[in-house]
C-alpha positions as CSV (number, residue, x, y, z in Angstrom):
1,E,-29.9,-15.0,78.4
2,V,-26.9,-16.2,76.4
3,T,-24.8,-13.0,76.9
4,G,-26.1,-12.7,80.5
5,Q,-24.5,-16.1,81.2
6,G,-21.2,-15.0,79.8
7,G,-21.7,-16.5,76.3
8,N,-21.4,-15.0,72.9
9,V,-23.9,-14.8,70.0
10,V,-22.5,-15.2,66.5
11,L,-24.8,-14.2,63.6
12,A,-23.9,-14.8,59.9
13,G,-25.4,-12.8,57.0
14,D,-24.6,-11.3,53.6
15,K,-25.3,-7.7,54.6
16,T,-23.6,-5.4,57.2
17,P,-25.7,-4.3,60.2
18,G,-26.2,-0.9,58.7
19,E,-27.8,-2.5,55.6
20,L,-30.4,-4.5,57.6
21,A,-34.1,-3.7,57.8
22,G,-37.1,-4.9,59.8
23,F,-35.5,-4.9,63.3
24,S,-36.5,-2.9,66.3
25,P,-34.4,0.2,67.2
26,R,-32.9,-1.6,70.2
27,M,-32.0,-4.7,68.1
28,M,-30.4,-2.4,65.4
29,S,-28.4,-0.7,68.2
30,E,-27.2,-4.1,69.5
31,L,-26.2,-5.3,66.0
32,K,-24.4,-2.0,65.1
33,G,-22.5,-2.2,68.4
34,A,-21.3,-5.7,67.7
35,T,-18.0,-6.7,66.2
36,V,-18.3,-7.2,62.4
37,V,-15.9,-9.6,60.6
38,E,-15.9,-10.1,56.9
39,V,-15.5,-13.8,55.9
40,E,-13.7,-13.9,52.6
41,L,-14.2,-16.4,49.9
42,P,-12.1,-19.6,50.2
43,D,-8.8,-19.7,48.3
44,E,-7.7,-22.5,46.0
45,D,-6.4,-24.8,48.8
46,M,-9.3,-24.2,51.1
47,R,-11.8,-25.0,48.3
48,R,-10.1,-28.4,47.8
49,D,-10.1,-28.9,51.6
50,I,-13.8,-28.2,51.8
51,I,-14.4,-31.0,49.3
52,R,-12.1,-33.4,51.0
53,R,-13.5,-32.9,54.5
54,L,-17.1,-33.3,53.4
55,A,-16.3,-36.4,51.3
56,R,-14.4,-38.0,54.3
57,H,-17.3,-37.2,56.6
58,I,-19.8,-38.9,54.2
59,E,-17.3,-41.9,53.8
60,I,-17.5,-42.7,57.5
61,A,-21.1,-43.8,57.1
62,H,-20.9,-44.8,53.4
63,P,-17.5,-46.6,52.8
64,E,-18.2,-46.9,49.1
65,F,-18.3,-43.1,48.7
66,V,-14.6,-42.4,48.0
67,L,-13.4,-39.4,46.1
68,D,-10.0,-39.6,44.5
69,E,-7.8,-36.6,43.8
70,A,-8.9,-36.4,40.2
71,L,-12.6,-36.1,41.2
72,I,-11.8,-33.6,43.9
73,E,-9.9,-31.5,41.3
74,R,-12.7,-31.7,38.8
75,I,-15.2,-30.5,41.4
76,H,-12.9,-27.6,42.3
77,T,-12.5,-26.6,38.6
78,G,-16.0,-27.4,37.4
79,I,-18.0,-25.6,40.1
80,R,-17.4,-21.9,39.9
81,G,-19.3,-20.7,43.0
82,P,-18.2,-20.3,46.6
83,G,-18.1,-22.9,49.4
84,R,-21.8,-23.8,49.5
85,E,-21.8,-24.7,45.8
86,L,-18.9,-27.0,46.4
87,T,-20.7,-28.8,49.2
88,G,-23.8,-28.9,47.1
89,A,-21.8,-30.7,44.3
90,V,-20.5,-33.3,46.8
91,W,-24.0,-34.0,48.1
92,N,-25.4,-34.2,44.5
93,L,-22.6,-36.6,43.7
94,F,-23.6,-38.6,46.8
95,T,-27.1,-38.9,45.4
96,E,-25.9,-39.7,41.9
97,A,-23.9,-42.5,43.4
98,G,-27.0,-44.3,44.8
99,F,-26.9,-42.4,48.0
100,G,-23.4,-43.6,48.7
101,T,-23.9,-47.2,47.7
102,M,-21.6,-46.9,44.7
103,T,-18.1,-45.5,44.2
104,P,-18.4,-42.1,42.4
105,T,-17.1,-42.0,38.8
106,S,-16.1,-39.2,36.5
107,D,-19.3,-39.8,34.4
108,M,-21.4,-39.4,37.5
109,L,-19.6,-36.2,38.4
110,E,-19.9,-34.7,34.9
111,R,-23.7,-35.2,35.0
112,V,-23.8,-33.4,38.4
113,I,-21.7,-30.5,37.0
114,R,-23.9,-30.2,33.9
115,R,-27.0,-30.1,36.1
116,M,-25.5,-27.5,38.4
117,E,-23.7,-25.3,36.0
118,G,-26.0,-25.7,33.0
119,E,-28.5,-23.4,34.5
120,V,-26.0,-20.5,34.8
121,R,-26.3,-18.4,31.7
122,A,-23.2,-16.7,30.3
123,P,-22.9,-13.2,31.7
124,T,-22.7,-10.1,29.6
125,I,-19.5,-8.0,29.4
126,E,-21.3,-5.2,31.3
127,L,-22.3,-7.6,34.1
128,V,-18.6,-8.7,34.5
129,K,-17.7,-5.0,34.7
130,K,-20.3,-4.4,37.3
131,A,-19.0,-7.3,39.4
132,A,-15.4,-6.0,39.2
133,M,-16.7,-2.5,40.1
134,K,-18.5,-3.9,43.2
135,V,-15.5,-6.0,44.4
136,F,-12.8,-3.4,43.9
137,N,-14.8,-0.2,44.4
138,V,-13.9,1.3,41.1
139,S,-16.2,3.1,38.6
140,K,-17.2,2.1,35.1
141,A,-15.2,5.2,33.9
142,D,-12.1,3.8,35.7
143,L,-12.3,0.4,33.9
144,E,-12.7,2.1,30.6
145,S,-10.2,4.8,31.2
146,P,-6.5,4.9,30.0
147,S,-5.3,5.1,33.6
148,K,-2.2,3.0,34.3
149,A,-2.6,3.1,38.1
150,R,-2.4,-0.4,39.6
151,S,-5.6,0.3,41.6
152,V,-7.4,0.5,38.2
153,V,-5.2,-1.8,36.0
154,Y,-5.5,-4.8,38.3
155,P,-9.4,-4.9,38.4
156,R,-9.5,-4.1,34.7
157,Q,-7.3,-7.0,33.8
158,I,-9.4,-9.4,36.0
159,A,-12.5,-8.1,34.4
160,M,-11.0,-8.6,30.9
161,Y,-9.9,-12.1,31.9
162,L,-13.3,-13.1,33.2
163,C,-15.0,-11.6,30.1
164,R,-12.9,-13.9,27.9
165,E,-13.5,-16.9,30.2
166,Q,-17.2,-16.5,30.7
167,T,-18.9,-14.4,28.1
168,H,-17.6,-16.2,25.0
169,K,-16.9,-12.9,23.4
170,S,-13.9,-12.3,21.2
171,F,-10.8,-10.3,22.2
172,P,-11.8,-7.4,19.8
173,Q,-15.3,-7.3,21.2
174,I,-14.0,-7.2,24.8
175,G,-11.4,-4.6,23.9
176,R,-14.1,-2.3,22.4
177,A,-16.1,-2.6,25.6
178,F,-13.2,-1.4,27.7
179,G,-12.7,2.1,26.2
180,R,-12.2,0.9,22.6
181,R,-8.9,-0.8,23.4
182,D,-7.0,-2.9,20.9
183,H,-7.6,-6.6,21.2
184,T,-3.9,-7.1,22.0
185,T,-4.5,-5.4,25.4
186,V,-7.1,-8.0,26.3
187,L,-5.0,-10.8,25.0
188,Y,-2.0,-9.6,27.1
189,A,-4.3,-9.4,30.2
190,H,-5.7,-12.9,29.6
191,R,-2.2,-14.4,29.0
192,K,-0.7,-12.7,32.0
193,L,-3.4,-13.8,34.5
194,T,-3.5,-17.3,33.1
195,R,0.3,-17.5,33.6
196,D,0.2,-16.0,37.1
197,L,-2.8,-17.8,38.5
198,P,-1.2,-21.1,39.6
199,N,1.4,-19.3,41.8
200,D,-0.5,-16.2,43.0
201,P,-3.1,-17.1,45.7
202,E,-4.1,-13.4,46.1
203,L,-4.9,-13.2,42.3
204,S,-6.8,-16.5,42.5
205,A,-8.9,-15.3,45.4
206,D,-9.6,-11.9,43.8
207,I,-10.8,-13.7,40.6
208,A,-13.0,-16.0,42.7
209,R,-14.5,-12.9,44.4
210,V,-15.4,-11.3,41.1
211,A,-16.7,-14.6,39.8
212,A,-18.9,-15.0,42.9
213,A,-20.1,-11.4,42.5
214,I,-21.1,-12.2,38.9
215,L,-23.3,-15.1,40.2
216,E,-24.8,-12.9,42.8
217,L,-25.7,-10.2,40.3
218,Q,-27.2,-12.8,38.0
219,A,-29.3,-14.2,40.9
220,S,-30.6,-10.7,41.7
221,G,-31.7,-10.2,38.1
222,G,-28.6,-8.4,36.8
223,H,-27.7,-8.5,33.1
């Protein structure tokens, strides 16, 4: 009916049409014949904008619910997941602030972040590698190889960086897991990415993609 009247149907999902199951052959044909567009994870500026827009929307009906830039930045840095986790944090803060009857404080926000992030266990080094393999379409052998090709070095450095940030393992432990590399290799990767992150939106987006893949693997029972 919609398409017959000249309209369009937009469907959102976390799988491509070819990966879906449970639909009739005709429906599968329709889905596979449609235009597929990948929606990437939001970059740093978009993450902050998501928070600001939702906060302003809530503020219209609840004038006491005002988020200053410090709170916005803390949500951005404290919540590691994609956009829906950011909006969840804002709504949780709204509840914490007496359903918008009080102005949010940093203490309120820290309680929200602890509740939301406290349930996320630290990933293993192997899980981080699996996430990088999934995002960049490289193999475990690639990540552990001595290859200096950028297509391998780049995802390897991101994996090393996230291993250090999220697994609580030491530089030597991480180095051994990546083809028995010296700890200085991991240290170099971590320092380089830490230095480049503020001024490299592509790097920031790629790290966010791998971080999101880590959460997805954990949610699906990965180790």
